[in-house]
C-alpha positions as CSV (number, residue, x, y, z in Angstrom):
1,M,-15.5,-11.6,9.3
2,K,-15.4,-14.1,6.4
3,N,-12.6,-14.0,3.9
4,I,-10.7,-11.2,5.6
5,E,-7.5,-12.7,4.2
6,R,-8.6,-11.3,0.7
7,Y,-8.1,-7.8,2.1
8,I,-4.6,-8.4,3.5
9,E,-1.3,-7.5,2.0
10,Q,1.1,-9.2,4.4
11,T,4.1,-6.8,4.8
12,V,7.8,-7.0,5.7
13,L,9.4,-3.6,5.2
14,K,11.6,-3.5,8.3
15,V,15.2,-2.3,7.9
16,Q,16.7,-5.6,9.0
17,T,14.7,-7.8,6.6
18,T,16.5,-11.0,5.5
19,D,16.0,-13.6,2.9
20,L,14.4,-15.9,5.5
21,D,11.8,-13.2,6.2
22,I,10.8,-13.2,2.5
23,E,10.6,-17.0,2.4
24,N,8.3,-17.0,5.5
25,L,6.3,-14.1,4.1
26,V,5.5,-16.0,0.9
27,K,4.8,-19.2,2.8
28,D,2.3,-17.4,5.0
29,A,0.6,-15.8,2.0
30,K,0.2,-19.2,0.4
31,N,-1.0,-20.9,3.7
32,Y,-3.5,-18.2,4.7
33,G,-4.7,-17.0,1.3
34,F,-3.5,-13.3,1.5
35,I,-4.3,-11.3,-1.6
36,G,-0.7,-10.0,-1.7
37,I,2.6,-9.4,0.0
38,C,4.6,-6.2,0.2
39,V,8.4,-6.4,0.2
40,P,11.4,-4.0,0.0
41,P,12.7,-3.3,-3.6
42,F,15.8,-5.3,-3.0
43,W,13.8,-8.5,-2.4
44,V,11.3,-8.3,-5.3
45,K,13.2,-10.8,-7.5
46,K,13.4,-13.4,-4.7
47,A,9.8,-12.9,-3.7
48,K,8.7,-13.4,-7.3
49,R,10.6,-16.7,-7.5
50,E,9.2,-17.8,-4.2
51,I,5.6,-17.0,-5.3
52,G,5.9,-19.0,-8.5
53,D,2.5,-19.7,-10.0
54,S,0.6,-18.8,-6.9
55,D,-2.2,-16.2,-7.1
56,I,-0.5,-13.7,-4.9
57,Q,0.0,-10.0,-5.8
58,L,3.6,-8.9,-5.4
59,V,3.8,-5.3,-4.1
60,S,6.9,-3.1,-3.6
61,V,7.6,0.5,-2.7
62,A,9.1,3.5,-4.5
63,G,10.2,6.8,-3.0
64,F,10.0,5.1,0.3
65,P,9.6,6.1,3.1
66,L,9.9,9.9,2.8
67,G,8.7,10.7,-0.7
68,Y,11.0,13.6,-1.4
69,N,13.1,11.7,-4.1
70,L,13.3,13.2,-7.6
71,T,10.4,12.2,-9.8
72,E,12.8,10.6,-12.2
73,T,14.2,8.5,-9.4
74,K,10.7,7.2,-8.5
75,L,9.9,6.5,-12.1
76,F,13.2,4.6,-12.6
77,E,12.6,2.7,-9.4
78,A,9.1,1.7,-10.4
79,E,10.2,0.6,-13.8
80,Q,12.9,-1.7,-12.3
81,L,10.5,-3.1,-9.8
82,M,8.0,-4.0,-12.5
83,K,10.8,-5.6,-14.6
84,N,11.8,-7.7,-11.6
85,G,8.2,-8.9,-11.1
86,A,6.2,-6.4,-9.1
87,D,2.5,-6.3,-9.8
88,E,1.8,-3.2,-7.8
89,I,3.8,-0.2,-6.8
90,D,3.2,1.7,-3.6
91,V,4.8,5.2,-4.1
92,V,5.2,7.8,-1.4
93,W,3.9,11.1,-2.9
94,S,5.9,14.3,-2.5
95,I,4.6,15.7,0.8
96,T,7.4,18.4,0.5
97,A,6.0,19.7,-2.8
98,F,2.5,19.5,-1.5
99,R,3.4,21.5,1.5
100,A,5.1,24.0,-0.7
101,G,1.9,24.6,-2.5
102,M,3.2,23.3,-5.8
103,N,1.3,21.5,-8.6
104,W,4.1,19.0,-8.9
105,P,2.5,16.2,-6.9
106,K,-0.2,15.8,-9.5
107,I,2.3,15.9,-12.3
108,E,4.5,13.3,-10.7
109,L,1.6,11.0,-9.9
110,A,0.2,11.3,-13.4
111,R,3.5,10.2,-14.8
112,M,3.7,7.3,-12.3
113,S,0.1,6.3,-13.2
114,Q,0.9,6.2,-16.9
115,L,4.1,4.2,-16.4
116,C,2.3,1.6,-14.3
117,H,-0.8,1.4,-16.4
118,D,1.2,1.1,-19.6
119,Q,2.6,-2.1,-18.0
120,E,-0.9,-3.1,-16.8
121,K,0.3,-2.7,-13.2
122,I,-1.4,-1.1,-10.2
123,L,-0.3,2.2,-8.6
124,K,-1.1,3.0,-5.0
125,V,-0.1,6.4,-3.5
126,I,1.0,6.7,0.2
127,I,-0.2,10.2,1.3
128,E,1.1,9.7,5.0
129,T,-2.1,10.9,6.8
130,A,-0.1,11.3,10.1
131,Y,1.3,14.5,8.6
132,L,-1.9,15.9,7.2
133,D,-4.9,17.6,8.6
134,R,-8.5,17.0,7.5
135,E,-8.5,19.5,4.6
136,E,-5.1,18.3,3.5
137,I,-6.3,14.7,3.4
138,I,-9.3,15.8,1.2
139,K,-7.0,17.8,-1.1
140,A,-4.5,14.8,-1.3
141,C,-7.4,12.5,-2.4
142,E,-8.5,14.9,-5.0
143,I,-4.9,15.2,-6.4
144,C,-4.6,11.4,-6.5
145,A,-7.9,10.9,-8.2
146,D,-7.2,13.5,-10.8
147,A,-3.8,11.9,-11.5
148,G,-5.5,8.5,-12.3
149,V,-4.1,6.4,-9.4
150,D,-5.7,3.1,-8.5
151,Y,-5.5,3.3,-4.7
152,V,-4.7,5.9,-2.0
153,K,-2.9,4.5,1.0
154,T,-2.7,6.0,4.4
155,S,0.8,5.3,5.7
156,T,4.3,4.0,5.3
157,G,4.4,2.6,8.8
158,F,7.4,4.8,9.6
159,A,5.4,7.9,10.7
160,P,4.2,8.7,14.2
161,E,0.7,7.3,13.5
162,G,-0.8,4.8,11.1
163,A,-4.3,4.1,9.8
164,K,-7.3,5.6,11.6
165,V,-10.9,4.8,11.0
166,E,-11.8,8.5,10.8
167,H,-9.2,9.0,8.0
168,I,-10.5,6.0,6.0
169,S,-14.1,7.3,6.3
170,L,-12.9,10.8,5.1
171,M,-11.0,9.4,2.2
172,R,-13.9,7.2,1.1
173,E,-16.2,10.2,1.2
174,H,-13.9,12.2,-1.1
175,L,-12.6,9.6,-3.5
176,P,-14.5,8.3,-6.5
177,S,-15.7,4.7,-6.4
178,N,-13.1,3.6,-8.9
179,V,-10.2,4.6,-6.6
180,G,-9.6,2.1,-3.8
181,I,-8.2,2.7,-0.3
182,K,-5.3,0.8,1.4
183,A,-5.2,1.2,5.1
184,S,-1.7,0.6,6.6
185,G,0.4,1.4,9.6
186,G,-0.2,-0.1,13.1
187,I,-2.9,-2.6,12.1
188,K,-2.4,-5.3,14.8
189,S,-5.8,-6.8,15.6
190,L,-8.9,-8.3,14.0
191,E,-11.0,-5.6,15.6
192,Q,-8.9,-2.9,14.0
193,A,-9.0,-4.6,10.7
194,V,-12.7,-5.0,10.6
195,S,-13.4,-1.4,11.7
196,L,-11.1,-0.1,8.9
197,I,-12.8,-2.3,6.3
198,K,-16.3,-1.2,7.4
199,A,-15.0,2.4,7.2
200,G,-14.1,1.9,3.5
201,A,-10.7,0.2,3.2
202,D,-10.3,-2.2,0.3
203,R,-6.8,-3.4,1.3
204,L,-5.0,-3.7,4.6
205,G,-1.2,-3.5,4.8
206,T,-0.1,-5.2,7.9
207,S,2.6,-7.4,9.4
208,S,0.0,-9.1,11.6
209,G,-2.0,-10.8,8.9
210,V,-1.5,-14.3,10.2
211,Q,-2.9,-13.5,13.7
212,I,-5.7,-11.4,12.2
213,V,-6.8,-14.3,10.0
214,K,-6.5,-16.9,12.8
215,D,-8.6,-14.7,15.1
216,S,-11.2,-14.2,12.3
217,R,-11.5,-17.9,11.8
218,K,-12.0,-18.5,15.5
219,T,-14.9,-16.0,15.5
220,D,-16.4,-17.5,12.3
221,S,-16.3,-21.1,13.6
């Protein structure tokens, strides 16, 4: 698949991430043409310095990885991340409030959307599909769309399962065309990546982007 690198957000979110990991992440993004990188909040400033003038979106996470933080905490975290140089915020929505049948997830995400859009930044919402059934995924997509988010994302990578083709297809069916989809969690191969894109994914969050691009270039040549 040509230009698959423009779908990839190369990601390092492991607990034991070091400064060397961030340096290598940015080098790989520059060498392979990834659209972006996703880093832990602590490393946003360094990643921004390493990126310099390169055309690489800097992504970080808020409310990660469980999403049950206070809304004010998520808002403050997102604000600090943007001040430190983040272009995009991937926030974990409040699964706990959703499961409790509350309207709070929509209120929280609308506040997050306004905060990000006031700074001309992008908001992605991680709904953690591993914990949701079909009807819950549909409802989550409706909530996200109503709240004005830019992308809905499948997974943190910390749940029992990651991105699935059937979930991407379901999300694409129930999201308006102006809301993108980020598939993430367990994307290790070119075959997986292509199948998720064909199902409707606009972005791929993966730590295997280098190998995926290498394999893609082999098949294209």
